[in-house]
C-alpha positions in Angstrom: 14.5 -19.5 36.6 11.2 -21.0 35.5 10.5 -20.8 31.8 8.0 -18.0 31.2 5.8 -18.3 28.1 4.3 -14.9 28.2 5.0 -11.6 30.0 1.9 -9.5 30.3 2.9 -5.8 30.8 0.4 -3.4 32.4 1.3 0.3 32.6 -0.7 1.9 35.4 -1.4 5.5 36.2 -4.5 6.5 38.3 -6.9 3.9 37.2 -7.9 2.5 40.6 -11.7 2.1 39.9 -10.9 -0.3 37.0 -7.6 -1.8 38.0 -8.7 -4.8 40.1 -11.0 -6.0 37.3 -8.2 -5.6 34.8 -5.6 -7.5 36.8 -8.1 -10.3 37.7 -9.0 -10.7 34.0 -5.3 -11.3 33.3 -4.8 -13.8 36.2 -8.0 -15.6 35.1 -6.2 -16.5 31.9 -4.7 -19.3 33.8 -8.0 -21.1 33.7 -7.6 -21.8 30.0 -3.9 -21.1 29.4 -1.5 -23.8 30.9 2.0 -22.4 30.1 3.5 -20.3 32.9 3.1 -16.5 32.5 4.0 -13.4 34.5 2.2 -10.2 35.0 4.3 -7.1 35.3 2.5 -4.2 36.8 4.3 -0.9 36.3 2.9 1.7 38.7 3.9 4.9 37.0 3.7 7.2 40.0 0.0 6.8 40.7 -1.5 9.0 43.4 -4.9 7.3 43.8 -3.9 4.1 45.5 -3.1 2.0 42.5 0.3 1.1 43.9 -1.4 -0.5 47.0 -3.7 -2.5 44.7 -0.8 -3.8 42.8 1.1 -4.8 45.9 -1.9 -6.6 47.3 -2.1 -8.8 44.1 1.6 -9.5 44.2 1.4 -10.6 47.9 -1.1 -13.3 47.1 -0.1 -14.4 43.6 3.5 -15.2 42.7 2.8 -14.6 39.0 2.6 -10.9 39.7 5.6 -8.6 39.8 5.2 -4.9 40.7 7.6 -2.1 39.6 7.0 1.3 41.2 8.5 4.4 39.4 8.1 8.1 39.3 5.5 9.3 36.8 7.1 9.3 33.4 4.2 8.6 31.1 2.7 5.6 29.2 5.7 5.0 26.9 8.2 4.9 29.7 6.0 2.6 31.7 5.7 0.2 28.8 9.5 0.4 28.3 10.1 -0.5 31.9 7.9 -3.5 31.5 9.8 -4.6 28.3 13.1 -4.3 30.1 11.9 -6.4 33.0 10.1 -9.1 31.0 11.3 -12.7 30.9 8.7 -14.2 28.6 9.1 -15.7 25.1 6.2 -13.5 24.2 5.0 -10.1 25.3 1.5 -8.7 25.6 0.4 -5.2 26.7 -2.8 -4.5 28.5 -4.0 -1.0 29.5 -4.9 -0.9 33.1 -8.5 0.1 32.6 -9.3 -2.6 30.0 -10.5 -6.2 30.4 -9.4 -9.5 28.8 -11.8 -12.2 27.7 -11.2 -15.7 29.1 -9.1 -17.2 26.2 -7.1 -14.1 25.2 -3.7 -15.6 26.0 -4.6 -19.1 24.9 -5.8 -18.2 21.5 -3.1 -15.7 20.7 -0.4 -18.0 22.0 -1.7 -21.1 20.1 -1.9 -19.1 16.9 1.7 -18.0 17.2 2.9 -21.5 18.1 0.9 -23.2 15.4 2.1 -20.9 12.6 5.6 -20.0 14.0 4.4 -16.5 13.9 6.0 -13.4 15.4 2.7 -11.7 16.2 -0.9 -12.7 16.7 -3.8 -10.1 16.7 -7.3 -10.4 18.0 -10.4 -8.3 17.4 -11.6 -5.8 20.0 -14.9 -5.0 21.7 -15.6 -1.5 23.0 -17.3 -1.6 26.3 -19.0 0.9 28.6 -17.3 2.5 31.5 -18.9 -0.1 33.8 -17.5 -2.9 31.6 -20.8 -3.9 30.0 -21.2 -4.4 26.3 -22.6 -1.4 24.4 -26.1 -1.5 22.9 -25.7 -2.0 20.0 -22.3 -3.8 20.4 -19.2 -2.1 19.0 -16.3 -4.1 17.5 -13.1 -3.5 15.7 -12.5 -6.5 13.4 -9.7 -7.4 10.9 -9.9 -6.6 7.2 -9.2 -10.3 6.7 -8.3 -13.2 8.9 -5.5 -15.7 8.4 -1.7 -15.8 8.3 0.1 -12.9 6.5 3.5 -11.4 6.0 3.6 -8.3 8.2 4.5 -6.0 5.4 1.4 -7.1 3.5 -0.8 -5.7 6.3 0.6 -2.1 6.2 -2.2 -0.8 3.9 -4.7 -1.9 6.5 -3.3 0.8 8.9 -5.4 3.2 6.8 -8.6 1.3 6.7 -11.7 2.2 8.8 -10.7 -0.5 11.3 -7.0 0.5 11.2 -6.7 0.5 15.0 -7.0 -3.3 14.9 -3.5 -3.2 13.5 -1.9 -0.1 15.0 -2.6 -0.2 18.7 -0.3 -2.1 21.2 -2.8 -4.0 23.3 -4.7 -6.5 21.2 -1.6 -8.5 20.3 0.9 -11.1 21.3 4.5 -10.5 20.2 7.5 -12.7 20.0 10.1 -11.1 22.4 12.8 -10.7 19.7 10.5 -8.4 17.7 11.3 -5.8 20.4 15.0 -6.1 20.2 16.5 -2.5 20.2 12.9 -1.2 19.9 11.1 0.9 22.6 8.3 3.4 22.7 9.3 7.1 22.4 9.2 8.6 25.9 7.5 11.9 26.5 5.2 11.5 23.5 1.5 10.9 23.1 0.2 8.7 20.3 3.2 6.5 20.9 1.8 3.6 18.8 2.1 5.8 15.7 5.9 5.7 16.1 6.2 2.0 16.6 3.4 -0.1 14.9 4.9 0.0 11.4 8.3 -1.1 12.7 6.7 -4.1 14.4 4.8 -5.3 11.4 7.9 -4.7 9.2 9.9 -7.1 11.3 7.3 -9.9 11.4 7.6 -12.5 8.7 4.3 -14.1 9.8 1.3 -12.4 11.5 -1.8 -14.2 12.5 -5.1 -12.1 12.4 -7.9 -13.6 14.4 -11.6 -12.7 14.3 -12.1 -13.4 18.0 -13.2 -10.5 20.2 -10.8 -11.2 23.1 -9.8 -7.7 24.2 -12.3 -5.2 25.8 -11.5 -1.6 25.4 -13.2 0.5 28.0 -14.6 3.8 26.9 -14.3 6.4 29.7 -14.3 10.2 29.9 -10.9 10.6 31.6 -8.7 8.5 29.4 -5.7 10.0 27.5 -7.5 9.8 24.1 -10.7 11.4 25.3 -9.5 14.6 27.0 -9.5 18.2 25.6 -7.0 19.1 23.0 -3.5 20.0 24.0 -0.3 20.9 22.0 0.9 17.3 22.5 -1.9 16.2 20.1 0.6 17.1 17.3 2.7 14.2 18.5 0.4 12.1 16.3 1.5 14.1 13.2 5.2 13.5 14.2 4.5 9.8 14.5 2.8 9.6 11.1 5.6 11.6 9.5 8.1 9.1 11.0 6.1 6.3 9.5 6.1 7.9 6.1 9.9 8.4 6.2 10.4 4.8 7.4 8.5 3.5 4.4 10.4 5.7 2.0 13.8 4.7 3.5 13.0 1.0 3.5 11.6 0.8 0.0 7.9 0.1 0.8 5.5 -0.1 -2.2 4.2 3.2 -3.6 0.7 2.7 -2.4 1.8 2.3 1.3 4.0 5.3 1.0 1.2 7.4 -0.5 -1.2 6.3 2.2 1.2 7.1 4.9 1.9 10.5 3.5 -1.8 11.3 3.1 -2.5 10.2 6.6 0.1 12.5 8.0 -1.3 15.5 6.2 -4.9 14.7 7.1 -4.1 14.4 10.8 -2.2 17.7 10.6 -5.1 19.4 8.8 -7.7 17.9 11.2 -5.8 19.3 14.2 -5.3 22.7 12.6 -9.0 22.9 12.0 -9.7 22.1 15.6 -7.3 24.8 16.8 -9.0 27.3 14.5 -12.3 26.6 16.2 -10.9 27.7 19.5 -7.4 29.1 19.2 -5.2 29.7 22.2 -1.6 31.0 22.2 -0.2 27.5 23.1 -2.1 25.7 20.3 -1.2 28.3 17.7 2.4 28.1 18.8 2.2 24.3 18.4 1.0 24.8 14.8 3.9 27.1 14.1 6.3 24.5 15.5 4.7 21.8 13.4 4.9 23.8 10.2 8.7 23.3 10.1 8.1 19.5 9.9 5.4 19.8 7.3 7.4 22.1 5.1 10.1 19.4 5.0 7.5 17.0 3.5 5.8 19.4 1.1 8.0 18.5 -2.0 6.1 15.2 -2.4 2.7 16.9 -2.3 2.1 17.2 -6.0 2.9 13.5 -6.6 0.7 11.9 -3.9 -2.2 10.1 -5.5 -4.1 9.6 -2.2 -4.8 13.3 -1.6 -7.4 15.3 -3.5 -6.5 18.6 -5.1 -8.5 20.5 -2.4 -6.5 18.7 0.3 -3.2 19.5 -1.4 -4.1 23.2 -1.6 -5.2 23.2 2.0 -2.0 21.4 3.0 0.2 24.0 1.2 -1.7 26.8 2.9 -1.4 25.4 6.4 2.3 24.6 5.9 3.4 27.9 4.5 1.2 30.7 5.8 1.9 32.1 9.4 -0.1 30.2 11.9 -1.1 33.5 13.6 -2.9 34.7 10.4 -4.6 31.3 9.9 -5.8 31.1 13.5 -6.3 34.6 14.9 -6.6 34.5 18.6 -9.9 36.1 19.8 -9.6 38.8 22.4 
């Protein structure tokens, strides 16, 4: 088998209007990136013709492999790609996004030059048609250079925290993923995984280059109306807090993780209160069992204000039905 430098994994579900541009931007990496790479297209039960688009690319380019599966969600599609990958490095690309010309080259060169386990690039938000916004919108690193992964954990909670926490603006050494997969059936899957990745990486290279274009569109997972599954984000952040405690992270990181979990929970509770439905109120009731298990550390957290602590105790202990009365 030919040595594969990079496996680019693309989970796909009903993004046909954007899919061809996405795949072509990946294949065009070969204009600047010489090592062999493969593109793994995971058609997660699409019903809009994405599967046919994938098959057409595979028929004319031997770098492309297509896997068709029943719809199981984004995490399962990424996991399928991980299990099928042959590359020394992995990259994830969402099927409605676009790569700039030197995405693979710059990330790969950074990893190889510094013997790094991960390289990260800056992100540009683009309009639904793929054009730059006016004014332009970027997500940049807090600092550039080579870091120990654990040193970057505080940046998860900075205004540009998505630079660090999302899956898709990065190149990973394959061994980082050993025994690690995305939690299937969950939204906000990155919140369960990102901290584990950085914890495993002795060296991470943070680049300032805007090499990944994140497409803003109305129908994406992150931009639809609230559902009970939104509380998966709280579960992911609680998992992160526990991970830091169990692995002896420094106190500032632990406090930041704890505060982030409570703030996400309180934010979602406030949204439910604005327009409560039986399903959403039930979701709060279910989440309260998790939050009650975390409440003992509440007085000691230095990252939360007293008003936040009082609100947290209230939303953890009082019945959800009384906090969010459903309007008749």
